[in-house]
C-alpha positions as semicolon CSV with decimal commas, in nm:
position;residue;x (nm);y (nm);z (nm)
1;M;-1,025;1,651;-2,626
2;E;-1,077;1,278;-2,592
3;L;-1,203;1,172;-2,250
4;I;-1,025;0,891;-2,069
5;K;-1,252;0,620;-1,934
6;I;-1,221;0,503;-1,574
7;G;-0,940;0,251;-1,546
8;D;-0,793;0,320;-1,893
9;A;-0,420;0,265;-1,934
10;A;-0,229;0,593;-1,922
11;V;-0,071;0,590;-2,267
12;S;0,032;0,915;-2,434
13;E;-0,049;0,964;-2,803
14;Q;0,250;1,195;-2,863
15;K;0,592;1,057;-2,780
16;V;0,892;1,257;-2,899
17;V;1,145;1,094;-2,667
18;E;1,212;0,733;-2,754
19;T;1,404;0,499;-2,524
20;A;1,527;0,145;-2,572
21;S;1,251;-0,107;-2,518
22;M;1,256;-0,235;-2,164
23;N;1,115;-0,562;-2,037
24;S;0,949;-0,546;-1,701
25;P;1,154;-0,690;-1,410
26;D;0,905;-0,980;-1,386
27;E;0,989;-1,095;-1,740
28;K;1,363;-1,075;-1,669
29;E;1,327;-1,275;-1,348
30;E;1,137;-1,551;-1,525
31;S;1,402;-1,578;-1,796
32;T;1,691;-1,579;-1,547
33;S;1,525;-1,835;-1,316
34;E;1,466;-2,076;-1,608
35;K;1,835;-2,066;-1,703
36;K;1,949;-2,115;-1,345
37;S;1,714;-2,407;-1,280
38;T;1,836;-2,587;-1,597
39;S;2,200;-2,540;-1,500
40;T;2,138;-2,649;-1,141
41;K;1,966;-2,974;-1,236
42;K;2,269;-3,082;-1,442
43;S;2,531;-3,010;-1,177
44;K;2,377;-3,119;-0,842
45;P;2,488;-3,464;-0,717
46;K;2,240;-3,707;-0,564
47;A;2,402;-3,681;-0,221
48;Q;2,268;-3,326;-0,186
49;S;1,908;-3,409;-0,275
50;R;1,772;-3,363;0,078
51;G;1,935;-3,024;0,123
52;T;1,831;-2,922;-0,226
53;A;1,461;-2,986;-0,153
54;R;1,480;-2,768;0,157
55;S;1,657;-2,491;-0,039
56;K;1,399;-2,515;-0,318
57;L;1,115;-2,473;-0,068
58;T;1,281;-2,157;0,066
59;R;1,316;-2,016;-0,284
60;E;0,952;-2,091;-0,360
61;Q;0,842;-1,910;-0,044
62;E;1,057;-1,610;-0,128
63;E;0,924;-1,598;-0,483
64;K;0,569;-1,606;-0,349
65;E;0,639;-1,317;-0,112
66;I;0,800;-1,112;-0,388
67;S;0,500;-1,179;-0,610
68;L;0,256;-1,066;-0,338
69;F;0,468;-0,756;-0,277
70;K;0,445;-0,660;-0,644
71;E;0,082;-0,754;-0,702
72;N;-0,095;-0,626;-0,389
73;I;0,059;-0,283;-0,327
74;Y;-0,101;0,008;-0,515
75;I;0,079;0,343;-0,529
76;V;-0,183;0,617;-0,561
77;F;-0,088;0,971;-0,672
78;V;-0,375;1,211;-0,599
79;E;-0,420;1,507;-0,836
80;C;-0,058;1,543;-0,938
81;E;0,023;1,890;-1,074
82;T;0,315;1,814;-1,309
83;P;0,368;1,514;-1,542
84;G;0,738;1,503;-1,452
85;N;0,662;1,401;-1,095
86;I;0,458;1,108;-1,224
87;G;0,768;0,991;-1,409
88;F;0,992;1,037;-1,105
89;L;0,749;0,836;-0,891
90;A;0,734;0,557;-1,151
91;R;1,115;0,543;-1,162
92;T;1,127;0,507;-0,782
93;M;0,865;0,233;-0,794
94;A;1,073;0,041;-1,048
95;N;1,374;0,058;-0,814
96;F;1,180;-0,143;-0,555
97;G;0,982;-0,379;-0,778
98;L;0,645;-0,202;-0,746
99;K;0,431;-0,178;-1,058
100;N;0,071;-0,079;-0,972
101;L;0,052;0,298;-1,029
102;V;-0,287;0,467;-0,987
103;L;-0,341;0,829;-1,092
104;I;-0,634;1,026;-0,951
105;N;-0,745;1,314;-1,178
106;P;-0,394;1,366;-1,322
107;P;-0,274;1,629;-1,572
108;T;-0,225;1,534;-1,937
109;L;0,054;1,278;-1,961
110;T;0,311;1,456;-2,176
111;N;0,646;1,318;-2,292
112;E;0,807;1,451;-1,974
113;A;0,632;1,183;-1,766
114;Y;0,779;0,904;-1,981
115;Y;1,121;1,069;-2,007
116;Q;1,162;1,116;-1,629
117;A;1,048;0,757;-1,565
118;T;1,351;0,624;-1,762
119;H;1,351;0,245;-1,703
120;G;1,016;0,275;-1,520
121;K;0,848;0,390;-1,841
122;Y;0,638;0,072;-1,856
123;I;0,483;0,166;-1,518
124;V;0,354;0,496;-1,659
125;E;0,224;0,319;-1,968
126;N;0,027;0,071;-1,755
127;A;-0,096;0,321;-1,495
128;K;-0,467;0,325;-1,419
129;I;-0,655;0,655;-1,418
130;F;-0,961;0,737;-1,206
131;P;-1,143;1,070;-1,161
132;T;-1,178;1,031;-0,783
133;L;-1,046;0,820;-0,497
134;N;-1,393;0,674;-0,440
135;D;-1,398;0,545;-0,797
136;F;-1,065;0,373;-0,735
137;Y;-1,181;0,225;-0,402
138;Q;-1,495;0,087;-0,568
139;S;-1,303;-0,056;-0,863
140;Q;-1,041;-0,234;-0,651
141;R;-1,145;-0,390;-0,321
142;I;-0,867;-0,235;-0,110
143;D;-0,822;-0,395;0,233
144;F;-0,584;-0,139;0,383
145;K;-0,529;0,230;0,303
146;V;-0,216;0,421;0,406
147;A;-0,201;0,802;0,384
148;S;0,139;0,970;0,356
149;T;0,180;1,316;0,503
150;G;0,463;1,553;0,580
151;M;0,275;1,720;0,865
152;A;0,195;1,482;1,148
153;G;-0,097;1,570;1,374
154;G;-0,093;1,607;1,750
155;S;-0,256;1,374;2,000
156;Y;-0,589;1,557;1,963
157;N;-0,599;1,512;1,586
158;L;-0,692;1,144;1,585
159;S;-0,693;1,113;1,207
160;R;-0,330;1,221;1,176
161;I;-0,141;1,021;1,440
162;P;0,133;0,869;1,220
163;L;0,357;0,566;1,197
164;R;0,716;0,601;1,085
165;P;0,811;0,423;0,760
166;E;1,021;0,168;0,950
167;E;0,725;0,073;1,171
168;L;0,504;0,042;0,864
169;G;0,758;-0,178;0,686
170;K;0,797;-0,415;0,982
171;S;0,426;-0,457;1,044
172;M;0,256;-0,455;0,706
173;N;0,132;-0,782;0,557
174;V;0,099;-0,788;0,178
175;S;-0,135;-1,088;0,157
176;N;-0,419;-0,833;0,119
177;K;-0,453;-0,536;-0,115
178;I;-0,287;-0,219;0,018
179;A;-0,308;0,135;-0,121
180;I;-0,041;0,392;-0,031
181;L;-0,159;0,746;-0,104
182;F;0,061;1,041;-0,201
183;G;-0,099;1,384;-0,218
184;R;-0,071;1,698;-0,426
185;E;0,268;1,866;-0,453
186;G;0,139;2,188;-0,297
187;D;-0,130;2,086;-0,047
188;G;-0,082;1,714;0,008
189;L;-0,384;1,504;0,105
190;S;-0,694;1,664;0,254
191;N;-0,805;1,587;0,610
192;K;-1,100;1,391;0,469
193;E;-0,874;1,183;0,243
194;I;-0,648;1,108;0,539
195;G;-0,947;1,033;0,760
196;D;-1,074;0,776;0,510
197;C;-0,745;0,584;0,540
198;D;-0,664;0,324;0,803
199;I;-0,334;0,476;0,910
200;C;-0,102;0,764;0,835
201;V;0,274;0,739;0,767
202;S;0,508;1,034;0,808
203;I;0,884;1,078;0,763
204;P;1,063;1,266;1,043
205;T;1,225;1,579;0,894
206;D;1,370;1,904;1,017
207;P;1,085;2,136;1,124
208;T;1,233;2,429;0,932
209;Y;1,162;2,249;0,602
210;P;0,941;1,943;0,668
211;I;0,793;1,888;0,320
212;M;0,985;1,644;0,098
213;N;0,981;1,597;-0,277
214;I;0,738;1,314;-0,356
215;S;0,995;1,084;-0,517
216;H;1,233;1,127;-0,220
217;A;0,957;1,055;0,031
218;A;0,839;0,759;-0,176
219;A;1,192;0,616;-0,191
220;I;1,220;0,613;0,189
221;I;0,881;0,447;0,234
222;F;0,936;0,194;-0,046
223;Y;1,277;0,098;0,094
224;E;1,130;0,021;0,436
225;L;0,862;-0,196;0,274
226;F;1,106;-0,367;0,039
227;K;1,369;-0,463;0,297
228;N;1,107;-0,643;0,508
229;K;0,925;-0,826;0,229
230;H;1,076;-1,165;0,325
231;D;0,919;-1,144;0,670
232;Y;0,556;-1,136;0,557
233;G;0,462;-1,497;0,502
234;V;0,426;-1,635;0,851
235;K;0,180;-1,925;0,849
236;G;-0,119;-1,866;1,074
237;L;-0,054;-1,491;1,104
238;E;-0,252;-1,369;0,804
239;E;-0,368;-1,011;0,853
240;S;-0,737;-0,951;0,904
241;S;-0,931;-0,831;0,601
242;Q;-1,093;-0,491;0,564
243;L;-1,435;-0,652;0,611
244;E;-1,332;-0,812;0,942
245;K;-1,205;-0,478;1,070
246;E;-1,525;-0,304;0,961
247;Y;-1,730;-0,555;1,163
248;L;-1,512;-0,493;1,468
249;V;-1,561;-0,117;1,443
250;K;-1,935;-0,165;1,393
251;D;-1,958;-0,384;1,706
252;M;-1,764;-0,128;1,908
253;E;-1,992;0,151;1,780
254;E;-2,297;-0,041;1,905
255;L;-2,122;-0,109;2,235
256;I;-2,033;0,258;2,284
257;G;-2,397;0,342;2,212
258;Y;-2,495;0,183;2,544
259;L;-2,277;0,429;2,738
260;D;-2,424;0,741;2,897
261;I;-2,162;0,987;2,772
262;P;-2,176;1,293;2,540
263;E;-2,195;1,231;2,166
264;H;-1,858;1,394;2,091
265;K;-1,690;1,156;2,338
266;K;-1,857;0,859;2,171
267;K;-1,731;0,980;1,834
268;N;-1,374;1,030;1,960
269;G;-1,382;0,695;2,139
270;L;-1,485;0,515;1,821
271;K;-1,218;0,697;1,618
272;T;-0,954;0,603;1,875
273;F;-1,062;0,237;1,861
274;N;-1,045;0,245;1,482
275;N;-0,693;0,392;1,495
276;I;-0,576;0,122;1,738
277;I;-0,719;-0,158;1,524
278;S;-0,555;-0,013;1,212
279;R;-0,211;0,043;1,361
280;A;-0,205;-0,295;1,538
281;F;-0,226;-0,494;1,209
282;I;-0,430;-0,762;1,386
283;T;-0,454;-1,112;1,241
284;G;-0,775;-1,273;1,120
285;R;-0,774;-1,503;1,423
286;E;-0,735;-1,207;1,661
287;A;-1,019;-1,022;1,489
288;H;-1,245;-1,327;1,522
289;T;-1,165;-1,367;1,893
290;F;-1,206;-0,996;1,966
291;K;-1,539;-0,986;1,783
292;G;-1,667;-1,271;2,000
293;I;-1,581;-1,075;2,316
294;L;-1,751;-0,759;2,190
295;R;-2,060;-0,957;2,099
296;R;-2,085;-1,107;2,447
297;L;-2,044;-0,760;2,602
298;K;-2,329;-0,629;2,387
299;M;-2,550;-0,919;2,496
300;K;-2,476;-0,849;2,862
301;L;-2,548;-0,478;2,831
302;G;-2,863;-0,548;2,632
303;E;-2,999;-0,765;2,914
304;Q;-2,969;-0,483;3,167
């Protein structure tokens, strides 16, 4: 059996089911926009030039946001059990313009994966494969990690306090790289995998049957992200990077170290602070200001 190298494209050698060749949505958009721009230039009178420039700027901004949405969101399927579900997930991604599929230790990609993907077949063909999540994190500098789970934790399980998809969609900024993790069909994501993420997203369901099919859950989450994509690019409100958030957490850890409280309370306090920072989606400016305050507090405590 031929081993797949880290980051190899997920292309099957045996393909019995053939479908009509599909261009990616990006290629279609480029072709359509070229035709429209040519037609528009011929028909617009000079009297509308001022309004046209304003409209063109709006279109450029929207195109930039759509591009960021497609380029910076990574959909990560962890240890999928059946190839068909990979295809279903790829099909759902295509519905909402997402294209970066990452497979962690997947099964052999049989024809079923390509068949179930239908017009999202190109997403399966270009998927990246990694043996572990850590290998993926090291390969791509991910700024924000989102764990999806069907079982939300209580207030005492700090790693599993979730956002709803609507809250995630309204708050998330795609100017940085974001990974959205989906777990195994049977067991979902482990507590450690969830704990390594910045936040957790969960879909409210009936408690008698809370676990959803992955493609159905993905469709709900993707829709909430997609419908808000035009609201991302607010000048001056760029989200803080992963490095900035790590520095904040490190400063708070040092600050908590000065307190005379039990170790388990220090650990829970730091975890709570990390959760708040992650769910707040703070801007780079806010992170810089907050870091300055924490630094001054550390200096004061260090003088005592």
